[in-house]
N, C-alpha and C positions, 0 to 999 in steps of 0.2 A: 291341813288338810279338811276340807267336813263332806262328811260319810253322803252325799253325791256327786261331790266329786272323785273319794275310793271308790264311786259303785259305779263310775261309767271306766276307773283302771278295772275294777272286776269284770265290768261286762266285755271291756277286751281282753284280758288276761283269759276270759272262755277259747274265744279264737284264740288266743295262741298256743293254749293249750293244744287246739285241732292243730296248729303246723307248727308251733315249734320252730318261727322266722328271725328267734332273736340269738337261740339257742348255739353252743359252738366256740370252741374253743377264738379269745377273740375278739368275740362279738360284741358288737355299742355296749350289750349291760355289764357285761366284766372291763371294757376298759372303764365304765361311767364307777363303775363300786368299789371304791379305794378303797374302808373300812369295810369291809360283809361280814367280818368276823363279827365288828360289832356290831350292826348295824342286822345280821341275825340273831342277835340275842336280842337287839331290843322286838324284831318282830313277834319273836317268839312273845316275852311279859304281854306283845299287844294279843296275840294268841288266845292266850290264858284267862285276858280279859274281856277279850271279845267273848269268846264258849261262856266263862264264868257270870258272867253280868251283862251284856250291851244283849249279847243273841237271847237270854231269856228273856231278858227285858221284852226288846224287840220282836219279840214272840207270842209275849201277854198282853202285848201294846195292842196290836196287827187283830189277837181272838177276842178282847175287851172293846175295845174302840173298835163304833165301825166304819166301815168302809167310807158311807159318804163324809161323818169328820172328821179321818184321817186325811180324805184327798182336802178339804178346808186347812185345815193342818201344811197338808204339802203348797197350799199355794200360798199359803200368808208369809212362811219363808223362802218362798220360791220366791214371790215378790216381789220380797227385801234382798236378796239375789240381783234382780233386774237392775232396782237404783245403784248396786254397784259396778254391776255389767256397763249398765248404759257410761260412768262415768268410766271405765274402763273404756270402752272405745271412744270413748272423746279424746282419750291420752292416748291410745294408736293411732288419734288420726282419719278414723272409717265411722264419717260424723253420718253416714246415711243408717246405718245400722245406730247408733250410738243413740240418735231422733227415735229409731225402733222401738226400742227398748224402753228409752222414755217416755215415753207412749205408751207401752202395755204398763206402766209403773201406775203411771198417773190411772187410768182405766180401771185398771184395776185395783186402786188406791181407794178410788170416789164410787164407781159404779157396781164395784166389784168388793162394795163391803171391807174397806181394807186391806183387798187381794186373795178373802175368805174363795170370790172367785173368781174364775180364768176368766174372763169376757174377753177378752183379749184374741186370747188362745182359740179359743171357739171364733170366729173371731175372723185368727188366720192368721196373725200375726203374733208368728214364731218365736221363740226362746230363742233368744246368742248367748248362749255363758262368759262368762269373761274375769277376769280378776287378774292383782295385780303383776304378778308372775311372767304370767301368758304375755301384757304388758310390761314388763324388763323384757323378756322377746320380741315380741315388735321393733324394742327403740334396741336389739343388737343383740340381749345379752344371751350368755350361751346354756346351757342348763345347770350344767358342771357336775360336781359327783356326787351322788343318790347317796341320801341318810332317810333313817328310818328312827323317826322321835320317838318318846312314848307317846300314846296314847293317843295323839295326833296324825301318827301314820308315816308314807311314803311321803317322801320332798326329794327337793334337790337342793345345794346350795342358793342360787339364785332363788326358789319359790322357798326357802326359808327365810331369808330377806326380805322377800315382801308378806312371811306368814300374820307379823301381827299387824299388816292395814287391812288382810283382805279378812282379817277373824272379827275387822268392824261390818263386815256383812250382817254379822247376827242381830236381830236387836234387842236380844241378853244385856247387850253392854252397850244398853238407849235409858238402862231402866237403876235408880241410886238405889233402892236398897235390895244388897247383896243377897236376899233369904230370891226376891224374884228374880234376879237372875239370874242365875244358878238352875231354877227352876224352868224358862227360858232353852235355858242353856241342855239340859238332861233332856227336856219338850222334845229339842230341836234334832238333839243327835240321838234318841230314841228313833225319834219320827221315820228320820232318814234314813241310819241302820235297817229298821223294817223296812222298807222297797229295797232290800236286796239281799233279804234271807234265803230264795230259791237257789239264786243265781252261787253266792254263795255256799251253797249244799252242794251244787253245782264241780264248782271251781273241785268245791273237797273231793270230788269223788273219783279225777279225771287229772288234777296238779301232779303229778310223779313227788313234784317238788316245787312246792308251793313259794317259797318265798322267789325263788325266779323269777316265776310265772309276774306272778303281781310284779318284780321290778321293773321287767324289760316287757309287760305295757304299760308302765305309768314313765318310765323314758321314751319312748313309743311315741304315747297318747305329750309327753308336757316337754318334744323341743323343738327343734325348730321349728318356723313355718314352714308350709310348701303350699297352701292354696288355704281360702277360708272358706272354703266349705269340706275339706275332707280334714282328718286326725295327723296332729304337725308329726310328724317327723326327726330324727338324726339330722339328720346332714341340710345343710344353710342350702336354701335354693339359692340358684345365680343371680347374680347380679339383676335387681328391675324387675327380678317374678315375687308374686307375694305378696302384691304391694292392690289394696281395696279397688 
């Protein structure tokens, strides 16, 4: 799970912190978390890593690198994600949205100088981010049990199976030189983490149990589908609904 995805989960966590809609005995989050003891240990490890490595690096990055340069870097990585989204939307049978994302990628990759400038976004062509885990969900695969992976963070059985393919959306994997791969991946991680510095601080201040809020937010967002335009939910829709 990329830091961009984690950011979406983090944003939803803030809303859950306000309403706590998934908490309580027998809530979906508890039912889908059979390995909670282990997950909490991994979560604590990831939190320590974030506190001592990622957050300081992201803070320094946001202070040293000018905002226009950070925006251009963010656009570049998001542009690669648009290509992967187009593939997944095609696999989901949502061809109109797939064409839209392919158009975004083509315009930004050429006229946008390799994706550094989001010209398509400025023209009103919206981004619809999709990954293989969501594609599996569209195909009818359930979320499965909640899992927290070292370094990668929140996931589920379904999303874990998709993770190796979703990782191909990183441009780092297309470099032959090992040092270049590591450098690009680190830049992608630190840049994405810097986008959610303030949101993370807000969550730290209001969440009584940060693990629970992030878990429930993840399951709320990564469950089965209700509509194309809203967050995904745990309960599957009636037959025939939720189609493009």
